[in-house]
N, C-alpha and C positions, 0 to 999 in steps of 0.2 A: 765135052769137058768144059768148054767155054761157058755153056749155058749153066752148067752146074756150079761152076765157080762163081759166076756172077750172081747166082741165086744165093749162094752161101754168104757172099759179100753183103748182099742186101739184108739178109737176116742179121748179120753181125752189126751192120749199121743201125738197124732198127733197135737192137738191144742196147747199143750205146746211147741212142736218143732217149730210150726209156730210163736208163740209169741216170743220165744227166737231169732228166725231168724229176726223177725221184729225189735226187740230192738237192735240187732247187727247192722242192717242196719241204724237205726236212729243214733246210737252212732257213726257209721262211718261217716255219713254225718256231724254231729256236729264237729267231729275231723277235717274233711276236711275243713269245714268253718273256724274253728279256725286257721288252718294252712294257709288258704288263707288270713285271716285277718292279721296274723303275717307277712306274706310275703308282703302284701300291706303296712303295717306300716314301714317295713324295706326299701322298695322302696321309700316311701315318705321321710323317714329320709335321705336316700342317695341322693335324688334329691333336698332337701331343701338347702343345702350350695351352690348349683350352681345358683339358682334363687334369693335367699334372703340370702346373707352372714351374715347379721346382725340379722336375726330372731333367729338363733340358740343361739347367745350370749344373746339376750334379754329373750328367753324362758327358758334358763338354770337358770337364777336368777331373776325371776319376782318379788319375794318378796324383794330381795335385792335392786332392782331398786327403789321400792316404799320407802324403808327405806332411801335410799340415797337422794331422793327428799325431804323428810320431814326433814332430818338433814341438808343438804347443802343449801337448799333454792334456791338461784338464780343461782347456778352453773349448775344444771341439765337442767333447761329450755334452757340454751344455747346449750346443746347437742341435744335436741329434733329436732330443725329445721335441724340439720345436718344429722339426721337419715333418711334412705331411706324408712322405712315403712310408713312414713307420706307424701311421695311424692305426692299422689293423692290430698292432701289438700293444697299443696303449690300454692301460688298466681300466679307464673309465668306460671302455666299450663293454667290458664284462659286467661292471657295476654290481659288485657283490653286495652292496648295501640295499640294492633293489630286490635281490633274490629272497632275502629273509621275509620280505613282506608277502612273497608269494608262497610261503610255507617251506622255505629252505632250511638248512641246518643252522643258520646264523642266529635264530632266536635264542639259542642256548647261551649266547654271549651276554644277553641282557641280565639274567639273574646273577651273573658274576659281578656285574657293575652296579647292581641294584643297591641304592642306599638303604633299602629296607632290610638288607642282610646285617648291616652294622648295628642298628638298634637291637637286634636280637642278642647282641653280646651282653647288654645290660641285664636282661633276665638271667642269663647264664652266670653273670657275676654274682647276682643275688643268690642264685641256687648254689653257687660255690661257697657262699658264706651263710650257713644255716642259722647263725646267731641273729642275723637281721630278721629272720622269720620266726624267731623264738618269742616266748612270752615277754621276756625283758627287752628284747630288741624292738618290739612294737610299742613300748611304753614311752610316754612323754613326760618329761620332768617339768615341774613348776618353777616358780621364782625362788632363787636362793636367798634365804633370810640370814643364815649364819653358816660359817665354815667355808671350806673350799668350794669353788664354783665347779660344777660337774656338767659335762655334756653326755648325751647318751652314748656317744662313741667311746668315752672314757671307760665305760662299763663293759665293753666287749672283751670277752675272755676272762672276766674277773668274777670272783665270788662276792655277791652283793646281798646284804641284809637290809630290807626295807621294813620300817615299822610305821603304821598309821597310828597317829595319836592325836589327842586334843588337850589343850591347856585347861579345859573345864572339867576334866575327869581326873580323879585322884590317882587311879591306877596308871593312867597315862603319864602323870607327873612323876610317879615313882619309876616308871619304866625308862625314863631318860637316864637315871643313874645306872640302871641295868645295862642300857646301851653303851654308856661310857665305859663300864667294866669290860663289855665284850670288845669294844674298840681297842682298849689297852691290852687285852689278852691275845687278840687275833689280828689286830691291825698290822703288825709287823710281818705277819705271815701272808698278808695279801687280802684280808677281809675289808670290804668297803661298807661302812655303816651309813645309812640315810634315814633321817626321821622326817616323815611327811605328815604335815598337819592336815586334818580332814576338813577344816574350815578356814578359808583364807581371810576371813574378816577380822578376827581378833589378833591381828599381826603383832601389835605391841605387847599384849599379854603373853603371847606365845614366845616371842623373842626374849622377853624378860624371864619367863619360866625356864627357857633353854639355857640362857646365860647363867641363871642361878644354880643350875646343875653342873656348871663348868663343862659344858659340852665341847668336845674337840672333833666333832664330825659334822657333816653337812645337814642342815635343817632347811627343808623346802616348804613352800606354801602348800604343795600338793603333788601327787603323782597320778597321772591318768593311766593306770594299769588296766588293760581291757578286761582281764579275767578276775579282777578284784571282786570278791563276794564275801563280805563279812557284815555282821550285824552290829558289833560294838567294838570300839577302840579300847585298849590297844590291840592291834593285830599285826602279825609278823609274816612276811614272805621272805624266804631264803632262796636265792637263785644260784645255781652252779655256774661253772665257766661256760657252759653251752647256752645259758640263758633259760634253762628249764627250772621249774619250781622244785626245790628240794625239801621245802618245809612250808606248810600253810596252816597257821593256827595262832593261838594266843601265846604270849611269852611263856617259856617253859624252861626249867633247869636242864632238860634233856636236849635243848637246842644246841648245846655245845658239842654233842656227839655228831649232829648233822653238819655243823660248821666244820669240824675236823675232817669228816669224810669228804665234804665238798672241796676243801683245800687240798687234801691228799690226791684227789682225782684230777685236779687242775694241773696241766703241764707247767713245769717251773718257768716263770717268766724270763729267767736269765739263761738257764741251761737248754730250754726248749726240748725238741724231740731228738736231738743228736745223741747217738750212743758213743760216749767218749771212751777211748782206749789209750790214747797217747798223752793226753793232758789231764789225767785224773787229779793230780795234786792241785792243779789250777782250779778245777771245779770245786774242790773242797774249800778253797779259800773264798770262792764266790758264795758258797752255801753258808760259810761262817760270817758273811757280811764284810769281809775284807775285799771290797770291790776294787779299790785302788791297786792292791797287789795283783789281783787277778787280771786287771786291765793291762798292767805293765807286762806280765808274763805272756798274755795273748799277743800283745803288740810285738814282742820279740820273736814269736814263733809263727806269726801269720803268714810269712813268706817261705816257710819251710816246705819241703817237698812231701808229697804223700798225705796220709791221714792226719799227721800232726799239724801241717799247715791248714788243712781244711777245718779241723776242729777248732784251732785257735782263731781263725778268721770268723767262724760262725759265732763263737762265744763273744768275741770282741764286738761284733755287730749288735748282738743282743745287749751287751753292757752299754754301748753307745745309745741305743734306743731307750733303754731304761733311764739313763741319766737325762736324756733330752725330755722324756715325759715328765720327770720330776721337776726339771727347770720350768716347763710349761705350766705345771700346777702351781709352782711358787709364783710365777708371774700373774696367773689368773687370780690368785688370792690377794695380790698386792693392794687392790683397791677396796675389796670387801673385808678382808681379814689380814691386815699387815703383820700381825703377830704370827700367823701361820706361814707367811712368806719367809719371815726370819727363821722360824723353826725348820722349814723345809731346806733352806739354803745351808743351815748349820749341819743338818743330817748329811747333805750331799758333801759338804766339806770334809766331814769326818769319815764317811764310808768310802769315798773316792780319794782319800788322801794319797798324794804322790802321783796322781794322774792329772791330765789336763782338765777333766771334769771337776776334780777337787780344787784345783787352782782357780778355775773359773768361778766356782761357788765362793771361794774365799775373796776373790776380787770383787764380786757383786756385793758381798757383805760389807766390804770396806766402802764401796760406793754408797750403799744405803746409810752407813754411818755418817757420811758427809752430806747426805740428802736431807736438808732441813725440813722440807715438806713431808717426807716419809716419816721422819722422827716425830714430828708433831702428830701425824695420824696414828703412829704407834702408841704414843703416850695417851692420846684421846681414846683409843680402842681399849687399852688396859684400864683406864678410868671408867669407861662405859661398862665393862664387864664387872668391875667391882661395885659400881653404883647400882647396876641392874640386880645383882645378887642381894644387895641391901634392901632395895625397894620391894623385892618379893617377900621379904620377912615381915614387912609392915602390912597390917590388915588394911583392907580397902577403906577409903575415906567415907564415913557414914553420910547418908543422904538426909537423915533426920537431924535437924539442927540441934536438938536437945542432947544428942549423943556426941556432937562434935567437940564439946569442951572436954569430955572424958577422953576422947581419942587424942586430942592435942596434949593432954597431961601425960598420957602413956607413951606417945610416939614423938613428941615435940623435939626431944634432944636428938633422936636419930634423924629426923627430918632436917634439923639445922645442920647436922654434920654432913648430910648428903648435899644440902644447899651449898655449903662451903666447898665441897669437892667439885661441884658443878662450876663454881666460880673459878677454881683453879684451871679447869679445862677451858673456860672461856678466854683465859689469858693466852692460850695457844692460837687463838683466832678461829676462823671458820674451818671446822673439820667435820668429817663424816661421823666421827665418834660423838662429837657434840650434838650433831643433828639427831642421832639416835637417842642420846640421853634426854634431850628436850622433848622428843616425841613420846618417850615412855613417861617422863615426869609429868608432862601436861595432861596426859590421858588417864594416868592412874592417880596421881596426887595433885591437888590444886595448889597454887602458889601459897606459901606460908610466909608471913612477915615476922 
């Protein structure tokens, strides 16, 4: 028994020694692991300032940074983009501007911002206005010798009659009287008459001839119409409101039918394309020439609701544009034809009576009455027209000296009367009318004592 018990005790003791040794080994391994962990933490802490200098400052006060954001509001967001820890999220790293160069989707943005797209609008505008591409739209007007000064833009949407003529042809001289009749018959309906001289050299004779026929329309030195093709003057071209040729040929009594048709096809310059239903009585006044009454009625209804207000505002705008265009023509004729300026303002005063346009025309007429320089030009212009008509009735001064005595006996009294009229014009001072008189007088008739 003693031997067995002692043997069991020895085995037990051996087990205890082994357990103690095993625990010591485990404790040693844990200590080594802890030391290795501490060493790794120290190395990481030592390496952190080299790679991320700002991380240490942010990690030391993480709570304080949060408190600063909540208190200062907008100040801290400004500091964030400057911090390097957020560099991976910064947009420049993606560089979308670089990707288009590699064939990305961005090249589509360039055509949107291309300045080349804007110039394309101009051709579209021309295409939207076919009149600019029409026969009349491509025509160039020459120098204005007599009558209202016209620009090519003034002819847009109008019915225009152009006659090529020459003062050296008898038929052309007679055609001026015919043009005067057409202007009187159709001018109020919207016809624009232009006489274009085929030769710009005999300006004085042409002007004298035109004045002698009492022309009240525009006389130009020439018109460069690209499609003009005729052998002999006088020759007439009639253009409709689209700028298309409605008649091409010599003066004819049947031309009146073509003019009437062209005028009927042209949209009313005042009524336009509007289909009126609510202000029909107002449109009737406009058609009758009572533009002042029509203007007042439209002005009262322009703010009404529905179709009535729209129709009134539309017609009112057309009346304003029409009056403004007439004022511009009156102003453009002031220097070249002061008598036409006075006539145009008088028409405006009467037709737009009771409206601001009529009052404006009346005020301008009063200003012109007090304008001494304008009144002198007006008197000189009237004298020029009368003298020019008288000079045309006198035969040319003969070159043969043997015939001059006979010419003086037959025309001496008329020439002395004209000379006296010129003397009266000279008392007005230097005027454009006097310059035109002297130009005609010196070139057609030599001085007579």
